[in-house]
N, C-alpha and C positions, 0 to 999 in steps of 0.2 A: 377589830384589832388586827393589825397586819402581822399576825403571829402564826407561824407554821405549827407550833405545838397545839395551839387552840384549835386550828383546823383539823389536825390529825386526831385530837381528842374527840371532836365532834364526830369524826368518821368511825372511831372505834366503838362508840356507844350507839351506833346506828340501829335503833330499835325497829326500823322499817324493813330490814332485810328478812327477818324470820317470817312475817306475814306473807311476803311475796313467795318465799319458798314453800310455805304451807299451801298457799293458793295454787301453786303449780302442781304440787303433789295431789291436791284434791281434784284438780282438773284431770290429771292423768287417770285417777281412780274413779272419775265421774261421781265424786262425793260432793254434790252441789251444796249441801248444808255446810260442810266444812269450808268449801270455797267462799261462800258468802260471809261466814264468820271471819275468815282471813281477810277478805276485802274490807269488811267493817272495821276490823282492828287496824288495818293499814290506813283506812280513811281517817279514823280517829287520830292516829299518830301524825299523819300529814297535816290535818287541820290544827292540831295542838302546836306543832312546830311552826306552821305558818302564822298562827295567831300570836305566838310569842315573838316571832321575828317582826311581825307588823308593829307590835307595840314598841320594839326596839327601834324600828325604822321611823316611827312617828316621833318618838321622844328623844332619839339620838341620831338625827340625820347625819349621814356620812357621805363623803365623796367616794367615787370609785377608786379603790386602791388596787395595788398590783395583784393581791391575792384574788380579788373578785374579777378583775379584768382578765387575768390569766385563765380563769375557769370559764369565762364567757367566750374565749377566742378559739376553743377547740372545735374540730369538726364533729358533727352529730354522729357520723359513722364511727368515729373513734370511740366516742362515749358508748355507743351501742355495742361495739365489739368487746370492749373492756368489760362491760356489764354482762354480756353473753358468757364469756369465759369465766367471769367471777360467779355467775349463776351456776355454771357447771361445777366449779370448785367448791362454792359455798354449799351447794346441795349435797355434794359428796361428803364434805366435812360434817354437815348437819346429820346425815344418816350413818356416819362412821364414828362410833363413840371414842375410838382411839385417837382421833385427830380433831375432836370437837373444838378444842381451843384454837384451832386454825381459823375459825370463823371470824375472829376479830381481825385477822389479816385480810380476809376477804372483804369485810366491811370497809376497811381502809381503801382497798383498791376500787371499790364501786362508789362508795360515799353517797348514800341517798340523802342523808341529812343536809350536807352543804347546799345542794341545789334547792332543796325545800326551804332552807333558811334564806338563801338568796332570793327566792320567790317572795317570801314573806317580807323581807327587808325592802324589796322592790315595790311591793304593794304599799308598804308604809311610806316609802319615798314617793310613790306615784300619787298618793293622797296629798302629799305635801308639795311635790316637785314635778310630777308627771314623768317618771322614769320608765317608759314603756319598754325600752330595749331590755332592761334587766329582767322585767317580769316575763316577757316573751321568751327570751333566751333561756332563763333558768327553768321555765316550764317545759321547754323542749328538751333540755338536758335531763330533767327529772323523768320525763316520759320515755326518753331513750334508755335511761338507766333501768327503769322499772320493766320496760318491755324486754330488754336484754336479759335481765336477771330471770324474769318469768319464763322466757323461752329456753334459756339455758337450764333452768331448773326442771322444766318438763322433760327436756332431752335427757338429763342425768337421771331423773326418776325412771324413765323408760329403760335406760341402760342398766341401772341397778336392779330393776325388776327382772330384766332378761337374765342378768348374771345370777340372781337368786333362783330363778326358775330353772336355769341350766344346772346349777349345783344340786338342787333337789332331784332333778330328773337323772343326773349323771351318776 
């Protein structure tokens, strides 16, 4: 559907944001059990989204529309930087109860679900039409987003830990 509200809606409900933030916090704290639980949750979410999108791609083949083409044309560095800063802001919001509702806005800016769905649709189309560019590009966008969020989250957890430690000591 070439519909901005549908795309924004998918971004708002991005359930993949929280496991990445949790994995980053677990990495900073060297809590490997929590890290692997977070990675497992993330993997299940990604696989579920891809599977659903593959089914859609198989049974509802579509041509590249402007919404998809626009998302494939950005530079990977741009995706990474947006994700990095969103990881910083999302982690801050996650650990700050007063602004926890801001996480929905962060999910919009990073949007992990749309690249995962593009990957799934691309896989569905690849089975039917061999659309390798969509699969490769959406995989790279997803990897850039996840890496940026993860690194931004680790950095913010470190900053918040330092601030908390300074307040206790001060």
